[in-house]
N, C-alpha and C positions, 0 to 999 in steps of 0.2 A: 609673486610672479603672475598668479592668475589675474589679480587686479590690474597689473600692468598690461597683460595681454588683452583684457577686456577694453581697456582704454584705447589701445592701439587699433583693435578691431572696430571700435566705434568711430574712430577718426577715419579709418580707411573706408568705411561704408557711409560716411557722411554724404549729404546730398551733393555738394560740389565735387568732392573727390570721386564719388561713384560715377557721376556723369562724365567726368574727365576720363576716367578709365574706360568707360563704355565707348566714348568718342574715339579714344586712341585705338581700342580694339577694332572698331568699325573701319577706321582709316587703314589699319594694318590689313584687314580683310580685303579692302579695295585695292591695296597695293600688291597683293599676292599674284593675281593674274598678270599685272604689268611686269612685275619682277620675273615671272616665269617666261613671259614673252621675250623679255630682254635676254635672259639666259639662253633661250633657244636661238636667238639671233646671233649669239656669239659661238655657236657650235656648228660643226659640219653635220651632214645627214647621217654619217656613220656614227658619230657620237650621240646624236639625238635618238636614233633607233637602237643604240647599244645599251650599255649599263646605265641604270637610273642614277642621277646625281643632282643634288641641289645646287652645287657650284660647278660651273663648267671645268672639266679637267684640262682641256686644251683650247682655251678661248682663241677666237680668231675674228678678224673684221672682214674676212673675204665676202661674207654675205652683203655687208654694207657697200663694199667696193663694187660688187655685182650690180647693186641698185643704181649707183651713180655712173657706172660705165656702160650699162646696157641701155640703149635708147628706148627700148620698150618700157622700161621701168621709169626712168626719169622724165620721159615724155608724158607718161601717165600722170605724174605729179604736176607737171606744168599744165596739162589739160584740166585737171581738177581745180587747181588754184585759179585758172582763168575763168571758168564758168562760175565758180563760187563767188569770186570778186564781182563779176558782172551781175550776178543775181542779187547779191547784197546791195550793190550800188543802186540798181533799178528799184528794188523793193523799198529801201529806205527813202529814196528820192520821191517815189510816188506816195508812200504811206504818210510822210510828214504833212504835206498839204491836205491829204484826205482826212487824216485824223484831226487836224486843226478844224476843218470844216464841220466834221461830225460833233466836235466838242464845243463849238462856238455858235453854230447856226441851227435853226430848226426849219425844215422845209418838207414839202409833201413827199411822203414815202421815205423819210430819212431812216427810221428804225427798220423798215422793211429792207432797204438797201443794205444797211449794216448787217442785218441777219443773213441776207443773201451772200455777202462776202464771206461770212463765217461758214456757210454751208459748203463753199468750195474747199475750205480747209478740212471739213469733216469727211469729204469723199476720199476713198483710198486712191492712191496713184494709179493702180491697175485699171481703173475706170477710164482714164484718159490716154492709155497707151496707144490704142488703135487710132483715135482721132489725131493725136499728135504725130504719129508715125506717117499717116497718109498726108497730112497737111505739110509737114516738113519735107517729105519726099517730093511733093508737087512743086514747092516753091524753092527748092534747093538749099534748105537749111539743115537737112539730115547730115549727121556726122560732123557737126560743128559745135564749138562751145556755146554759141548763142542758142542752139536748139535746146540744150539741157538747161541753160540759164533761164530762158523764157518759160520753159515747162515748169521749173521750180517756182517761178514767180506766181504761178496759179495758187500755190500753197503758202508761200512766204509773205506775199503782199497782204492777204487777209489777216494773217497772224500779226504782222507788223502794225496794221491799222488798229487792230483790237488792243494791242499793248499800248501804243502811243495815245490812242483816244482816252484810255483810262487815266493815264498820267496827265494829259492836257486838260481833261475835264476837271481835275483837282486843282488846277491853277485858276485863281479867281479872275473873273472878267473885269474886275476893277483895274487890274493891271493894264488891260487894253485901253480902258477909258482914260487912265492917267497918262498913258503915252500920247493919246490924241490931245489931251488938254495941254501937255507940255510942247505940243507942236511937232512931234516926231512923225515921220512918214511910216506907213505900214511896213515897208521893206526894212527900214532901220529897226523898228520895234521887233519884227519877226526874227531877224537874223542876229541882232545884237542884244536883245533882251529875252525874247520868248524861248528861242532854241537853247541858249545857255542854261536857262532854268530847267529845261527838260533834257539836259545832257545825259542824266542817268537813264532815262527812258530810251534814248537813242542808243546808249551803250548796250542795254539789255536787248533791244531789237536787233542790233548788229550781231550780237552773240547768237541769238536763236536762228537768224537767217543763215549765218555762216555754218552753224552746226547742222542744220537740216540739210543744206545743200552739200555739205562735205561728206556726210555719211549715207545719203540717199543712194540706192543701188538700182532699183527697178527701172526708173525713167532713164537714168544714165546709161544703163546697159542696153536698153531698147533703142534709144535715139542716137547711139554712136556705133561705129563699126571698127574703123582702124585709125583714122586721122585724129579724132577727138576722144579716143578711148581713155577714160579716167582711171585713176589708180585703183579704185574700188572694184572696177571691172577686171583690171589686169590681175588683181589678187585672186580672182575666182577662176583664172585660166592658167594655173601653174602646173597642171598635170602634163607630164611629158612621157616619153617612152620608158624612161627610167623611174617613173613614179612622181610623187609630189616632192618638190624641193622645199622641205620644211624650214630650213635655215633662211633661205632668201625670203620666203613668205613671212617668217617672223620678223626679219629685218624691215620689210616693207610695212608690217603692222606697227613696229616701233616708230618709224618715220611718219606714219600717218597721224600719230598722236601729237607730234611736235606742233603742227599748225594750230591745233586746238589749244594747246598750252600757251602759245604765243598770243592768240586772241584773248584768252582769259587774262593773261598778264597785263595786256594793255587796257582792258576794260574792267579790271578787277574792282576798282573803286566805284565805277558806275554800277556794276553788278551788285555790290554790297548795299548801295543806296537804292538801286532800282527795285530789288526784290522786296523792299520794305515800304515802298511808296505805291501810289496809284490807288485805284478804287476797285472794288469787286461788285459787279452788278449782275 
C-alpha cells in the first residue's frame, strides 16, 4: 500500500499534472468574484444585507429587468458602446498607416516622433482633464460620445501604433518588392496581402483599444453630464435616499462584462497568435 501511495503521489506532482492543477486553481480563483457578483445580481437588497449564503435563497431577475427598463441604465450602455466603437474605429484607422510608415520608411526624426507618441500614453489621464474640458465646452463637444472617444484616442492611438509597428516590422520588406515585381498596385498589396498577414496584430489592437475605452472612468466622467453619461459613470451614482441599490449595481456589473467577453470571443484566434508574435525593442 505504501508503495502504491508513493507512485500515486509521484504521478500527481509530476510536472504536467502539477501545472494543470495550479492553472485550474488560478482559474477558479478568478471566477470567484464573478460568481459572487452574479449571485448578488440575483438577490434583492433585503437578501443581500440579510443572512449570508453562497447560493441565493430567493433568486430573482428583477435587477436585470430594472437595467433594461430604466432609461438611465440602458442609455448608459448605449452611450458607452457608442464612444468605445468610435474610439476603436478612429484609433485603428489612424494607427495602421502610421505603423506601416514607421516600419517601412526612415525619415528625419522618425524615432523621436515615435517616442513622442509613446509619451502621450505614459501621461495619466488626469493631466488632460482641464484642457479637454475647456476645449470641448468652447466648441460644443462637451457631453457627447465624440468628446470621450476623441479624448481616449490620445491614449489608444499611440498604443495601437506601438503594437502594430512591432508586428509590421517583423514582416520582411521582400514581400513589398515581390508585389511590385508582380505588377500589383500599392492599394492592392496593402489591403489584399499586407493587412491579412497582420490580422493577428489588428485583432490585438482592437482588443486593447476596446478594453481601455470601455473601463476608463476619469475622462468619461468629467467630459459627460447627462446626455452622454456612460455606464461606468452611472454605476458610481447609485446612492439614493434609501441607500445603495446593491442588486441593481451588481446586475449592471454583470452586464458590463458581456461586451468584453464578446470582443474576446471574436478576436480569440488573433489574440492567441498575436501575443506570441511581433518584436520587443
